[in-house]
C-alpha positions as CSV (number, residue, x, y, z in Angstrom):
1,X,28.2,22.3,27.7
2,X,24.9,23.5,26.4
3,X,22.3,21.2,28.4
4,X,19.9,21.2,25.4
5,X,22.6,20.1,22.9
6,X,21.9,16.2,22.9
7,X,24.9,15.5,20.5
8,X,27.2,17.4,22.7
9,X,26.0,15.5,25.8
10,X,26.5,12.1,24.1
11,X,29.9,13.2,23.0
12,X,30.7,13.8,26.7
13,X,29.2,10.3,27.6
14,X,31.6,8.7,25.1
15,X,34.6,10.4,26.4
16,X,34.4,8.3,29.5
17,X,36.0,4.9,29.6
18,X,33.3,2.6,28.6
19,X,35.5,-0.3,29.9
20,X,35.5,0.9,33.2
21,X,34.3,-1.2,36.3
22,X,30.5,-1.1,36.8
23,X,29.5,1.0,39.8
24,X,27.7,-1.0,42.5
25,X,24.0,-1.4,41.7
26,X,21.9,-0.2,44.9
27,X,18.3,-1.3,44.8
28,X,15.9,1.2,46.6
29,X,12.4,0.2,47.6
30,X,10.1,2.5,46.1
31,X,7.1,4.1,48.1
32,X,3.5,3.5,46.8
33,X,0.5,5.7,46.6
34,X,-2.4,6.6,44.3
35,X,-1.3,3.5,42.1
36,X,2.0,5.1,41.6
37,X,5.5,3.9,42.7
38,X,7.6,6.9,43.7
39,X,10.6,7.8,45.6
40,X,12.1,10.9,47.1
41,X,14.9,12.4,45.3
42,X,17.4,12.4,48.2
43,X,17.6,8.5,48.1
44,X,18.8,8.1,44.6
45,X,20.8,11.3,44.4
46,X,22.8,10.5,47.6
47,X,23.5,7.0,46.3
48,X,24.7,8.3,43.1
49,X,26.9,11.0,44.8
50,X,28.3,8.0,46.9
51,X,29.4,6.2,43.7
52,X,26.6,3.9,43.2
53,X,24.0,3.2,40.7
54,X,20.6,3.5,42.0
55,X,17.7,1.6,40.9
56,X,14.1,1.6,42.1
57,X,12.5,-1.6,43.2
58,X,8.7,-1.3,43.1
59,X,6.6,-3.1,45.5
60,X,5.7,-6.4,44.0
61,X,5.4,-9.7,46.0
62,X,6.2,-11.8,42.6
63,X,8.7,-14.2,43.9
64,X,10.4,-14.6,40.5
65,X,10.7,-10.8,40.2
66,X,12.1,-10.4,43.7
67,X,14.7,-13.2,43.2
68,X,15.8,-11.7,39.8
69,X,16.0,-8.3,41.3
70,X,18.4,-9.8,44.1
71,X,20.6,-11.5,41.4
72,X,21.4,-8.4,39.9
73,X,21.8,-6.0,42.8
74,X,24.8,-5.4,45.0
75,X,23.0,-3.7,48.0
76,X,19.7,-2.9,49.3
77,X,18.2,0.5,50.6
78,X,15.0,0.2,52.5
79,X,13.4,3.7,52.2
80,X,11.0,5.5,54.5
81,X,7.2,5.4,54.2
82,X,4.1,4.4,56.1
83,X,3.5,2.0,59.0
84,X,3.8,-1.6,58.9
85,X,0.8,-3.7,59.5
86,X,1.2,-4.8,63.2
87,X,-0.3,-8.4,62.1
88,X,3.1,-9.1,60.7
89,X,4.2,-8.9,64.4
90,X,1.6,-10.8,65.7
91,X,-0.2,-7.9,67.2
92,X,-3.6,-5.8,67.0
93,X,-3.6,-2.1,65.8
94,X,-3.4,0.3,68.6
95,X,-5.5,3.6,68.3
96,X,-2.6,5.8,67.2
97,X,-1.5,3.5,64.4
98,X,-0.9,5.5,61.2
99,X,-1.7,4.7,57.7
100,X,-0.5,1.2,56.4
101,X,0.7,0.4,53.0
102,X,-0.4,-3.0,52.0
103,X,1.4,-2.8,48.7
104,X,4.8,-2.5,50.5
105,X,4.6,-4.6,53.6
106,X,4.9,-8.3,52.2
107,X,7.6,-7.2,49.2
108,X,9.9,-5.5,51.5
109,X,9.7,-8.1,54.4
110,X,10.5,-10.7,51.8
111,X,13.4,-8.8,50.1
112,X,14.8,-7.9,53.6
113,X,14.7,-11.7,54.6
114,X,16.2,-12.9,51.1
115,X,19.0,-10.2,51.1
116,X,19.7,-11.1,54.7
117,X,20.1,-14.7,53.8
118,X,22.6,-13.7,51.0
119,X,24.7,-11.5,53.2
120,X,23.9,-8.6,50.9
121,X,24.5,-5.2,52.5
122,X,21.2,-3.4,53.8
123,X,20.7,0.2,54.9
124,X,17.3,0.8,56.4
125,X,16.0,4.4,56.8
126,X,13.1,5.4,58.8
127,X,10.4,2.7,58.0
128,X,13.4,0.8,56.7
129,X,14.8,0.4,60.2
130,X,11.4,-1.2,61.3
131,X,11.2,-3.3,58.3
132,X,14.6,-4.8,59.2
133,X,13.5,-5.6,62.8
134,X,9.9,-7.1,61.8
135,X,11.5,-9.1,58.9
136,X,13.9,-10.7,61.4
137,X,12.1,-11.3,64.6
138,X,12.1,-7.9,66.2
139,X,9.3,-5.6,67.2
140,X,8.0,-2.2,66.7
141,X,6.3,0.1,68.9
142,X,3.2,1.3,67.0
143,X,3.1,4.6,68.8
144,X,5.9,6.2,70.9
145,X,5.0,8.8,73.6
146,X,8.1,10.2,75.3
147,X,9.4,13.4,76.4
148,X,11.1,14.4,73.0
149,X,8.9,15.2,70.0
150,X,9.9,12.7,67.3
151,X,7.6,13.8,64.5
152,X,8.6,17.4,63.7
153,X,7.1,20.0,61.4
154,X,10.5,21.6,60.4
155,X,12.1,21.2,57.1
156,X,13.4,17.7,56.7
157,X,16.8,18.8,56.2
158,X,16.9,20.4,59.6
159,X,18.3,18.5,62.7
160,X,15.9,18.7,65.4
161,X,17.1,16.3,68.3
162,X,20.3,14.5,69.0
163,X,21.1,10.7,69.3
164,X,24.0,9.0,71.2
165,X,25.9,6.3,69.3
166,X,27.7,3.2,71.0
167,X,31.5,3.9,70.6
168,X,31.9,0.1,69.9
169,X,29.7,0.1,67.0
170,X,30.1,0.2,63.1
171,X,27.9,3.2,63.2
172,X,30.3,5.2,65.2
173,X,33.1,4.3,63.1
174,X,31.0,5.5,59.9
175,X,30.6,8.8,61.5
176,X,34.0,9.3,63.0
177,X,36.5,8.3,60.1
178,X,37.8,11.0,58.0
179,X,37.0,9.0,55.0
180,X,33.4,9.5,55.7
181,X,33.8,13.4,56.6
182,X,36.5,14.7,54.0
183,X,35.4,18.3,54.2
184,X,35.4,18.8,58.0
185,X,38.5,17.1,59.7
186,X,37.7,16.0,63.2
187,X,40.5,15.1,65.6
188,X,40.0,12.2,68.0
189,X,38.1,11.9,70.2
190,X,35.2,11.7,67.9
191,X,31.8,12.9,69.0
192,X,29.4,10.4,70.3
193,X,26.4,12.5,69.9
194,X,25.0,13.7,66.5
195,X,22.2,15.8,65.6
196,X,19.6,14.2,63.4
197,X,16.3,14.7,61.6
198,X,14.2,11.9,62.7
199,X,10.3,12.2,61.5
200,X,8.3,9.2,63.1
201,X,5.8,8.2,65.5
202,X,6.9,4.6,65.4
203,X,10.3,3.1,66.6
204,X,11.9,-0.2,67.0
205,X,11.1,-1.5,70.4
206,X,12.9,-5.0,70.2
207,X,16.0,-5.2,67.7
208,X,15.5,-9.0,67.7
209,X,18.2,-11.9,67.8
210,X,20.3,-10.7,64.6
211,X,20.6,-6.8,65.6
212,X,21.8,-4.7,68.4
213,X,20.8,-1.2,69.3
214,X,23.6,1.3,68.6
215,X,22.0,4.6,68.9
216,X,19.3,6.1,71.1
217,X,17.6,9.4,71.5
218,X,17.8,11.2,74.9
219,X,14.5,9.7,75.8
220,X,15.7,6.1,75.1
221,X,14.0,5.7,71.8
222,X,15.9,3.4,69.6
223,X,17.5,5.3,66.6
224,X,19.7,2.8,65.0
225,X,20.6,-0.9,65.0
226,X,23.1,-3.0,63.3
227,X,24.2,-6.6,62.9
228,X,25.4,-8.6,66.2
229,X,27.0,-11.1,63.5
230,X,29.5,-8.9,62.0
231,X,27.4,-8.6,58.7
232,X,26.8,-5.3,56.6
233,X,23.4,-4.3,58.0
234,X,22.6,-1.0,59.4
235,X,19.3,0.6,60.2
236,X,18.6,4.2,61.3
237,X,15.6,6.0,62.3
238,X,16.5,9.4,60.8
239,X,16.6,10.6,57.2
240,X,20.3,11.2,56.0
241,X,19.0,11.4,52.5
242,X,17.3,14.8,53.5
243,X,20.2,16.2,55.1
244,X,22.3,19.0,53.5
245,X,25.5,18.8,55.1
246,X,28.1,16.4,53.8
247,X,29.2,15.1,57.1
248,X,25.6,14.6,58.2
249,X,24.2,13.1,54.9
250,X,27.1,10.9,53.1
251,X,28.5,8.8,55.4
252,X,25.9,6.0,55.5
253,X,25.5,5.9,51.8
254,X,29.2,5.8,51.6
255,X,29.2,3.0,54.0
256,X,26.5,1.1,51.8
257,X,28.1,1.7,48.4
258,X,31.5,0.4,49.7
259,X,29.9,-2.6,51.3
260,X,28.0,-3.3,48.1
261,X,31.2,-3.3,46.0
262,X,32.7,-5.7,48.4
263,X,29.6,-7.8,48.2
264,X,30.0,-7.8,44.3
265,X,33.7,-8.6,44.4
266,X,32.9,-11.6,46.4
267,X,30.2,-12.8,44.3
268,X,32.2,-12.5,41.1
269,X,35.3,-14.3,42.8
270,X,32.9,-17.1,43.6
271,X,31.9,-17.1,39.9
272,X,35.5,-18.1,39.1
273,X,36.6,-20.4,42.0
274,X,35.5,-23.7,43.4
275,X,34.4,-23.7,47.0
276,X,34.5,-26.9,48.9
277,X,33.8,-27.5,52.5
278,X,35.5,-30.7,53.5
279,X,33.2,-31.8,56.4
280,X,29.7,-31.6,57.2
281,X,27.4,-33.9,59.3
282,X,24.0,-33.1,58.0
283,X,23.1,-36.9,57.6
284,X,22.9,-36.8,61.5
285,X,19.6,-35.1,61.0
286,X,18.1,-37.4,58.5
287,X,16.0,-39.2,61.1
288,X,14.3,-35.9,61.7
289,X,13.0,-35.9,58.0
290,X,14.8,-33.1,56.8
291,X,14.3,-31.6,53.2
292,X,17.5,-30.9,51.6
293,X,16.1,-29.3,48.5
294,X,14.4,-26.4,50.7
295,X,15.6,-23.9,53.2
296,X,15.2,-26.4,56.1
297,X,15.7,-24.6,59.7
298,X,16.7,-28.1,61.2
299,X,20.0,-28.2,59.2
300,X,22.8,-25.9,58.3
301,X,23.6,-27.3,54.9
302,X,20.8,-27.6,52.2
303,X,20.8,-26.5,48.7
304,X,19.1,-22.9,49.4
305,X,21.9,-22.3,51.9
306,X,24.7,-23.6,49.6
307,X,23.2,-21.4,46.9
308,X,23.1,-18.3,49.2
309,X,26.6,-18.9,50.6
310,X,28.0,-19.7,47.0
311,X,29.3,-23.1,48.4
312,X,29.8,-25.4,45.4
313,X,30.5,-28.6,47.2
314,X,30.5,-30.4,50.5
315,X,32.0,-33.8,51.8
316,X,29.0,-35.2,53.6
317,X,30.0,-37.8,56.1
318,X,28.4,-40.7,57.6
319,X,29.2,-40.2,61.1
320,X,29.3,-43.4,63.3
321,X,29.3,-42.9,67.2
322,X,31.9,-45.0,69.0
323,X,30.2,-47.4,71.3
324,X,31.4,-47.7,74.9
325,X,32.8,-51.1,76.1
326,X,29.5,-52.2,77.4
327,X,27.4,-51.0,74.4
328,X,26.5,-52.2,71.1
329,X,26.6,-49.9,68.0
330,X,22.9,-50.1,67.4
331,X,22.2,-48.4,70.8
332,X,23.6,-45.2,69.5
333,X,21.8,-44.9,66.1
334,X,18.1,-44.2,65.4
335,X,17.9,-46.4,62.3
336,X,17.3,-50.2,62.8
337,X,20.5,-51.6,61.0
338,X,22.5,-54.7,61.7
339,X,25.8,-53.1,62.2
340,X,28.2,-50.1,61.3
341,X,28.7,-51.0,57.6
342,X,25.1,-51.5,57.1
343,X,24.4,-48.2,58.7
344,X,27.0,-46.3,56.5
345,X,25.4,-48.0,53.5
346,X,21.8,-46.7,54.6
347,X,23.2,-43.0,55.1
348,X,25.0,-43.2,51.6
349,X,21.8,-44.6,50.0
350,X,19.7,-41.7,51.5
351,X,22.3,-39.4,50.3
352,X,21.8,-40.8,46.9
353,X,17.9,-40.3,47.1
354,X,18.5,-36.6,48.0
355,X,20.7,-36.3,44.9
356,X,18.0,-38.2,42.7
357,X,15.2,-36.0,44.2
358,X,17.3,-32.8,43.4
359,X,19.0,-34.0,40.2
360,X,18.6,-30.7,38.2
361,X,20.5,-28.9,41.2
362,X,23.0,-31.1,42.7
363,X,25.0,-34.3,41.8
364,X,27.3,-36.9,43.4
365,X,31.1,-36.4,42.9
366,X,33.9,-38.7,43.2
367,X,37.0,-36.8,41.8
368,X,38.0,-33.2,41.6
369,X,37.2,-33.3,37.9
370,X,33.7,-34.2,38.8
371,X,33.3,-31.2,40.9
372,X,34.6,-28.9,38.2
373,X,32.1,-30.6,35.6
374,X,29.1,-30.2,38.0
375,X,30.0,-26.4,38.6
376,X,30.1,-26.0,34.8
377,X,26.6,-27.7,34.7
378,X,25.2,-25.2,37.4
379,X,24.9,-27.9,40.0
380,X,26.2,-28.2,43.6
381,X,28.3,-31.5,44.3
382,X,28.1,-33.8,47.4
383,X,31.0,-36.0,48.1
384,X,30.9,-39.0,50.4
385,X,33.0,-39.5,53.6
386,X,33.0,-41.9,56.7
387,X,33.7,-40.4,60.1
388,X,35.2,-43.4,62.1
389,X,36.8,-46.5,60.5
390,X,34.3,-48.4,62.8
391,X,32.2,-48.6,59.6
392,X,34.8,-51.2,58.3
393,X,33.8,-53.7,61.0
394,X,37.4,-55.0,61.3
395,X,37.3,-56.3,57.6
396,X,39.8,-55.0,55.2
397,X,37.7,-55.9,52.3
398,X,35.2,-53.1,53.2
399,X,37.8,-50.5,52.3
400,X,37.2,-51.6,48.7
401,X,33.3,-51.9,49.3
402,X,33.3,-48.1,50.5
403,X,35.6,-47.0,47.8
404,X,33.3,-48.3,45.1
405,X,30.5,-46.4,46.8
406,X,32.4,-43.2,46.0
407,X,33.8,-42.5,49.6
408,X,36.8,-40.1,49.3
409,X,38.1,-40.3,52.8
410,X,37.8,-42.1,56.1
411,X,38.3,-40.4,59.2
412,X,40.1,-43.4,61.2
413,X,38.6,-42.8,64.5
414,X,36.1,-40.6,66.4
415,X,35.8,-39.8,70.4
416,X,36.9,-43.2,71.3
417,X,39.6,-45.8,70.5
418,X,38.6,-48.4,67.7
419,X,40.3,-51.4,66.2
420,X,42.3,-49.1,63.8
421,X,43.8,-46.4,66.3
422,X,43.7,-44.4,69.4
423,X,41.5,-41.4,69.5
424,X,42.5,-37.9,71.1
425,X,39.7,-38.7,73.6
426,X,40.4,-42.4,74.1
427,X,42.7,-44.2,76.5
428,X,45.6,-45.2,74.4
429,X,44.4,-48.9,73.7
430,X,47.2,-49.5,71.1
431,X,49.7,-46.8,71.8
432,X,48.9,-45.4,68.3
433,X,47.7,-47.1,65.0
434,X,47.0,-50.8,65.6
435,X,48.5,-53.5,63.4
436,X,45.1,-53.9,61.7
437,X,45.2,-49.9,61.5
438,X,48.4,-50.1,59.5
439,X,46.9,-52.4,56.9
440,X,43.9,-50.3,56.6
441,X,46.0,-47.3,55.7
442,X,48.0,-49.3,53.3
443,X,45.0,-50.6,51.6
444,X,43.5,-47.0,51.6
445,X,46.6,-45.7,49.9
446,X,46.4,-48.6,47.2
447,X,42.8,-48.0,46.5
448,X,42.7,-44.3,46.3
449,X,41.0,-43.2,49.6
450,X,42.4,-40.2,51.7
451,X,43.5,-41.0,55.2
452,X,41.8,-38.4,57.6
453,X,43.5,-38.0,61.1
454,X,41.1,-35.5,62.6
455,X,40.0,-36.9,66.0
456,X,43.2,-39.2,66.3
457,X,45.6,-39.3,69.1
458,X,49.1,-37.7,68.6
459,X,50.4,-41.1,68.7
460,X,48.1,-42.3,66.0
461,X,48.8,-39.2,64.0
462,X,52.5,-39.8,63.9
463,X,52.1,-43.4,63.4
464,X,49.9,-42.7,60.4
465,X,52.2,-40.2,58.9
466,X,55.0,-42.9,58.9
467,X,52.9,-45.6,57.5
468,X,51.1,-43.7,54.6
469,X,52.9,-43.5,51.4
470,X,50.8,-40.5,50.6
471,X,49.8,-37.2,52.1
472,X,47.3,-37.4,54.9
473,X,44.5,-34.9,55.6
474,X,42.8,-33.5,59.0
475,X,39.4,-32.7,57.6
476,X,38.3,-30.5,60.4
477,X,40.7,-29.5,62.9
478,X,42.1,-26.3,64.4
479,X,45.4,-25.1,66.0
480,X,46.0,-26.1,69.7
481,X,48.5,-23.1,70.0
482,X,45.3,-20.8,70.1
483,X,42.9,-23.4,71.9
484,X,44.4,-25.9,74.1
485,X,42.3,-29.0,73.0
486,X,43.3,-32.6,72.3
487,X,41.3,-32.4,69.2
488,X,43.5,-29.6,67.8
489,X,46.9,-30.0,66.1
490,X,50.0,-28.7,67.7
491,X,52.3,-26.8,65.8
492,X,54.7,-29.6,65.3
493,X,51.9,-31.8,64.0
494,X,51.1,-29.0,61.6
495,X,54.8,-28.9,60.4
496,X,54.8,-32.7,60.1
497,X,51.7,-32.7,58.2
498,X,52.8,-30.0,55.8
499,X,56.2,-31.7,55.3
500,X,54.4,-34.8,54.3
501,X,52.3,-32.7,51.6
502,X,49.0,-33.0,53.5
503,X,46.5,-30.3,54.6
504,X,44.8,-29.0,57.8
505,X,41.2,-27.9,57.3
506,X,40.3,-25.3,60.0
507,X,36.9,-26.1,61.6
508,X,34.1,-24.1,63.1
509,X,33.4,-25.9,66.4
510,X,33.2,-23.4,69.2
511,X,35.2,-25.3,71.5
512,X,37.9,-25.9,69.3
513,X,38.4,-22.4,68.6
514,X,38.1,-20.7,71.9
515,X,38.5,-22.1,75.5
516,X,35.9,-20.2,77.1
517,X,33.1,-18.0,75.8
518,X,31.6,-17.5,72.4
519,X,33.8,-18.0,69.1
520,X,33.2,-15.7,66.1
521,X,34.3,-15.7,62.6
522,X,37.3,-13.8,63.7
523,X,38.5,-16.6,65.9
524,X,38.3,-19.0,62.9
525,X,40.3,-16.4,61.0
526,X,42.9,-16.3,63.5
527,X,43.0,-20.1,63.6
528,X,43.4,-20.1,59.9
529,X,46.2,-17.5,59.7
530,X,48.1,-19.2,62.5
531,X,48.0,-22.5,60.3
532,X,49.1,-20.5,57.3
533,X,52.1,-19.1,59.4
534,X,53.1,-22.6,60.5
535,X,52.5,-24.6,57.6
536,X,52.2,-22.3,54.6
537,X,49.4,-21.3,52.1
538,X,49.4,-24.7,50.3
539,X,48.3,-26.7,53.4
540,X,45.2,-25.1,54.7
541,X,41.5,-25.1,54.2
542,X,38.1,-25.1,55.7
543,X,36.1,-28.0,57.2
544,X,33.1,-26.6,58.8
545,X,31.5,-29.4,60.8
546,X,28.1,-27.9,60.1
547,X,25.4,-30.1,61.4
548,X,28.0,-31.8,63.8
549,X,27.8,-28.9,66.2
550,X,30.0,-26.6,64.0
551,X,28.8,-23.1,63.3
552,X,29.8,-19.7,65.0
553,X,28.7,-16.1,64.9
554,X,29.3,-14.9,61.6
555,X,29.6,-18.5,60.1
556,X,26.6,-19.9,61.4
557,X,25.6,-22.1,58.5
558,X,26.4,-22.7,54.8
559,X,24.6,-19.4,53.7
560,X,27.2,-17.3,55.5
561,X,30.2,-18.8,53.8
562,X,30.6,-15.8,51.5
563,X,31.7,-13.8,54.7
564,X,34.6,-16.1,55.0
565,X,35.7,-15.1,51.5
566,X,35.2,-11.4,52.4
567,X,37.4,-11.9,55.4
568,X,40.2,-13.3,53.0
569,X,39.6,-10.5,50.6
570,X,39.8,-7.7,53.4
571,X,43.1,-9.4,54.5
572,X,44.5,-8.9,50.9
573,X,44.9,-12.6,50.1
574,X,45.2,-13.3,46.2
575,X,42.8,-15.1,44.1
576,X,45.2,-17.9,43.8
577,X,45.5,-18.3,47.5
578,X,41.9,-18.1,48.1
579,X,41.2,-20.7,45.7
580,X,44.0,-22.7,47.6
581,X,42.1,-22.2,50.8
582,X,38.7,-22.9,49.5
583,X,39.6,-26.5,48.6
584,X,42.5,-26.3,46.1
585,X,44.8,-27.6,48.6
586,X,42.5,-30.6,49.7
587,X,41.7,-31.4,46.2
588,X,45.6,-31.4,45.2
589,X,45.9,-34.2,47.7
590,X,42.7,-36.1,46.7
591,X,44.0,-36.0,43.2
592,X,47.4,-37.2,44.3
593,X,45.9,-40.3,46.1
594,X,43.6,-41.0,43.5
595,X,46.1,-41.1,40.7
596,X,48.4,-43.2,42.8
597,X,45.6,-45.9,43.0
598,X,45.5,-46.0,39.1
599,X,49.2,-46.7,38.7
C-alpha cells in the first residue's frame, strides 16, 4: 500500500470487521516537562503490540477527570520518570534526592489508589513501581548505594544486570509460560534469573501491606512487587518497554492486556446481572458513627465500596446477641433500648435514615422486583433482615410487625438457644424447634418471610425443614466437609435443603472456611464448588457476613466482590449460572415465599 495514499488507507481500515470486539483500553500515565505531557514511544507501542489500545492519561488532579478516565479504561500502566516527593511518605528529602515532578505525584497516587480499589489491573514500570508502593502504604529508598550500579549509561535497550524471580510468583509464571515467549521455546525448569535494564537511583524499600517482593537484584535491591491478595497488580523496576527482544519486552504487556480484557468482561457482565449479598452486619458499627455515603474505613460495606465491587444489593441485618441465662439483653448492646424488638426497630430506623440521606444513590427494597427497579434507576438496594428471632420477644404478633417493616428473612437463632429453636452453639434446650418456634415458622410462611437456618443446630434444621411449607435458606453458611465446624452444613443437610428447594449461601468467615490458618478467596471458591457438586447450581449463592467478622484475603470487603465474579468466569461458569450464584437462586426462593403469602 502507498502510505501517502489516504483513500487506500481508509479502504484498508474498512476492510476490517468494524463490529469486532473492542480491544482493552490501557491508560498510560504521561510524563511531564516544559509544560508538555509526553510519553516514551515504547509504552504505547508495546501495549498496541500486545493487543491493547493505548491512551495517554495527562497528569491532572481534577477529581471528575480522574474518575471519568477510570470509568472508561480497562487497565492502568504507570510509566517511568522523576522521583516522588518524599513528603508523601512522611519523610524529608535526602541530599541525593533527584528531581521531583509536582505535576505527576498527586494525580498518579490518586489514580493508583482508585484503580486499586476497583481491582483494575495495574502495571508499574520504574517510577511506576515506586508509585504503587507509596500509594498503598509502602516506602521508597530515596537514594540507593550498593555494590551494583543501577543507573547505567548504556542504551536503554541493553540489559545490564540480572534479577532473581521468586518461583511462586505470578511474575515467574509470566516469564516462563510459552504463551509469553512464543518465539523461543523454553523447556522446564524455567530460569529464575533474567537480565534486565534498570535505570534508577531509587527503589522500593518497603512493599507495604498489599504487596510482596517477587524479584531482587544480586545486591538485594527490590526489582519487582506484586499483590499479596491474588489481584492483578505488578510493579517492576526495569524498563521492558525499551527492550528489543520479544521474550524480554512483551510478557508483561501481554499480561496487562490479558488482565484488562478479563476486567472488562467482568464489568460488562455486572452491567447485565443483578448481584446480591444475602448477609451483612454493617449496623453493628452504627454506634461508631459510620458514614455509609463515603468510603468509611471502619466498615466493609458502604456505597463507594458497593460501587467499586459492582454489588447491586445487600441484605443488611439487625444482629441481636443472645444473652446468657444470667444476663439481660440490654447488657449486650450499645443503644439504650427497652428490649430486643425496640432494638431491631431502632436499627431499621437508622438504616432508613441512611437511605434518606443518600436517596439519589440507594433505596430500600422489599421484593425481587424492587431490586430490579432500583438497578434500572442506577441505585443500590438495601433489604432488611433479622439475625436472631429473639427480636420477636416471644410474641407471634411481632412476625407481622417486622414483615410490615420490610424484613425479608429472620435467622431463627444465633450463638445460643432461644425460645424458637436450638443453636449450633447451644445446649439442646428444646431438642430442635420449640412449640413456639413451630408457630413462628408457620406464621412466617403465612406472611411471606423467609426462614433462615444459619446458626441453627442440626436438630433445628431438620425440624424446620419438616415444619415449613416453603423452601428455607441458610443466608451465610459453608461446607462442613471442608471445614468441620458446627455452624457449617453437612452434605446430608445440603442435600435435604436442595430437595426442599432451598439455598445455601457460602460465607466468608475465616473460621468457617479453614480449620487452621488464613482463608483466601480460593477457599471460598472451594466451598462454593463443593456445595454445587452436592446440591446443584440452583441452590447456592454468597452471603459474605461482612462487618460480622466476614472477609478474607482476596474478598476483604464489598469493593473486592468483582474478584469473586472473575473467579467464576475463570472457572467457565455461564452467565446464566453466574446470575444464579449472584442472587438468582436466593431471589427465586424469596419470590416463591412472598407469592405464597398473597394467595
